[in-house]
N, C-alpha and C positions, 0 to 999 in steps of 0.2 A: 143219565140220571140227574134230576134236579136236586141239587144239594142245598138250595136256599128255601127254607120254609117261608110261607107267605105272612105269618103273623109273629113268629118267634124272633126275638132280637138276634141279629147276626153278630158273630164273633170273629176274631182273627182265624179261628179254626175253620169256620165256614168259608172264608175267603181262600184259605190254603186248599181246602177241598175243591173249590171251584177251579183253581189252577190245575190241580191234579186231574180233574174230570174234563178239562177243556171247555168249561163254561165261562164265557167272558164276563168280567166284572164291570158294572156301570157306575161311575162316580161323577158327581156334580158338586160345584160349590154352592153354598147357601148361607144366608145371614140372618134369617128370621123364622119365626114359628109357622107362619102361613105357608111360605114356600117350602119349608121343611116337610110339612104335612102333605103337601101336594106331591113332592118328590117321593116320599115314603109310600103313598098310595099308588104311585106310578111304577113302583118296583126298583127304584134306584138303590143300589147295594151299599154304597159308601157316600156319605155326605161330608164334604170338606168345608169347614169354616176357615177359609183361606185369608191370608193377609192381603189378598186381592181386594178385600173390602176397602183398603185404602184408596184404590183407584175407582172401583165401580160404585161404592157407597159414599165415600168421603170426597171423591173428586180430585185426589192427588195424582201427580204424574208418575209416581212409582209406589212401591209397597213399603219403603224403608221408614216412613213416619209412623207406622202402626205400632201400638203398644200392646203389652200383655193384657192390660186391663180392658182394652177395647175388644181384643179377641175373646177374652173370657165372657164379656157381656154378650157378644153374639153367639158364643157357644151355648150359654144358658138359654137364650131365645130359641135357638135351633133345637136343642135337646128337648124342649117342651113340646115340639111338634112331631117328634119321631117315635115310632113304635118298633119298627123292624130294622131300619138302616143302621149301619155302623158309622159312628161319629168320629171323625178325624179333625184335628185342629192344628193350625200352623203356629209354631213358635216364631214370634216376630224378630226382625233384625235387631241384633245386639242383645237378645235376651237369653242366649244359650252358649256363649263363648267361654264361660268359666263354669266349672262343675256345679258349684253351689248355686249360681244364678240359673243355670239350666234346670236344676232340680226344683228351685222355687217357682220358676215359670211353668214347668210341667205340672207341678202340683196345682197351681192356680187353674190351669185349663182343665185338668182332670176333675178337680172338685166342682168345676162349673158344668161338667157333663161329658167331656171328651173321653173316648175309649182309647185313644192313641194320639201322640203328638208327632208332628212332622218338622224336620229341620233340613236345611240346605247344605250341600257340600260334603266333602270328604276330608282328607288331610287331618288337621287337628280335630275335626268333628268326629273322627272315628273313636277317639278316646271319650268324647262326650256321649256318644251312642252307647258305648260299653258301660260307662258310668251310670247312665239312666236305666238301661235295661237290666243291669245287675241289681238294681234297687226297685224293680217292679214296674217301671214305666215303659209301656210299649212304644216303639219308635218306628216311624216311617222315614226313609231317606228320600232325598230329592237331588237328582243329578242332571247334567246337561245344561240347559238354560236355567240358571238359578236367579229368579227375579230380584232377590235381595242384593245380588252382586252385579246388577245391571250397569252401574257406573264403571266398575272394574272391567266388565266384559265389553264395554264400549257400545252398549245398546242391546236391544232385543234381537239377537242374531242366532242363526242355526249353529249348533255346537258339534264338535267331534266329526268334522267332515273328512279328515285324513286318517290314515291307518294308525299313525302314532297316537293321535288324540283318542281314537276309538278304543285302542288297546288299553290306554290309561283309564278311560272311563269304565271299561269292563272290570279292570283291577280294582278301581275304587268301589264299584258296586259289590264285588265279592268281599272286599274289606268291610263294608257296611253290614253285609249279611253275617260275616264272621263275628262282628262286634255285637250282634244281637238284633239288628233291624229285622222286622217281620214283614215289611212292605216297602216297595220302592216306586217313586214317581220319577219318570224320565221325560224330560221336556225338550222339544225342538231339536231332535237329532235325526239322522238318516234312518229310514225304515229298516234297513238291513241291520243296523246296530240295535234297534228296538227288538227285533226278532232274536238276535244273538243273546241279548240280556235275558229275555224271557226263557230261552232255551237253557242257558247256562246256570241261572239262579234257581234255588229251591223256593224262594219267596215270590209272591205275586209281583209282577211288574206292571204298573199302570202308566200308559203312555198319554202324552198330550203333544201332538205333532211328532209322534215317534213310530208311526206305522200301525197297520191293522193286526200284526202278529204279536203285539204285547198281550199280556194276560187280561187287560182291561183298558178302559179309556176314561179320561177325565176332561171336562171342559168347565170354564167359568160360566155360570148360569146366565149372566147377562148377555154373554157372547152368543150362546146357542139359542137364545130367545130373540136374536136379531137386534139387540139394544145397543151394541157397541158402535161407536162412530166409525171405527175402522177395524174390521175383524181380521185377525191373523189368517194366514193361509190355511191353517189346520182346523178352522172353525166351519161348521155348517149351521145354517139357520133352520132350526127344527120347528119354528112357528109357521113356516111356509107350508100351506096346504092343510093346516089344522085349525080348529075353532076355539081352542082353549090352551092355557099354559100347561095344565095337567096333561092334555093330549100331546103337547110338545115333549114333555118329560117322558111320557110313555113311548113316543116315537123314537126318542134318543135311546132309551133302554133297548128297544127291539132292534134298532139298527146296530147297536154295539153287540148284542147277543148273536145276531145273524152275520156279523163280520161285514156288514155293508158300510159301516163307518169305522174308521176313516176310509174314504175312497182314494183313488190315485191322486186326485186333484188336491187332497188335503195332506199329502205326504212329501217328504224331502228325500 
């Protein structure tokens, strides 16, 4: 059964129903109204205003320099281009480590148009998730390769390769869920771990370099359009063989729905 209406705005309940029904969720990043409208028309389910804008829009080497004000600006732009897709926004580096700051940052992004905010990590972030969700702020977690911690991680590397690290990540995911997170992004982990998370968690698990058995997939828009100078292993170029950007978005949605993406060559 198709649980996603073509015109009605999607909610977190629709995404949860897609997980229950085995329908894959297609997510892409976006930063302006024109591309947002094209993604919406192509059937993208979740549009993420990611702090990846620091790299693909601003030309920075990492995401850590992005501010709440910058994300809020792009959220407002993207929101004006959407009718159906669910709008998710990143809380930038340093904006959510204390309860009051996290709430202020989340309010800014939701007032700009976001339906949910995303934050990275577990540990002390579990309490922040609980604080936000208990006050009406929907939260998406992000585990595995967390780009805001790239300096601490020693670069953009595959995470949780051994059993001990994989077990810890599953426990962190469960803790985020218990704290009230309603969505989880897991990045750059072995496919078997992505499958385990999707199986064990009640909430939808969206993978990026985490295997085809996650409940959905997300890519940075510029990467899947073939605009990145050096695309990560988990990226496919969806502009190849099509004649428009919107056709590339539609091809991505179809490939995710049909479990053709990610393929074996995109997986760890």
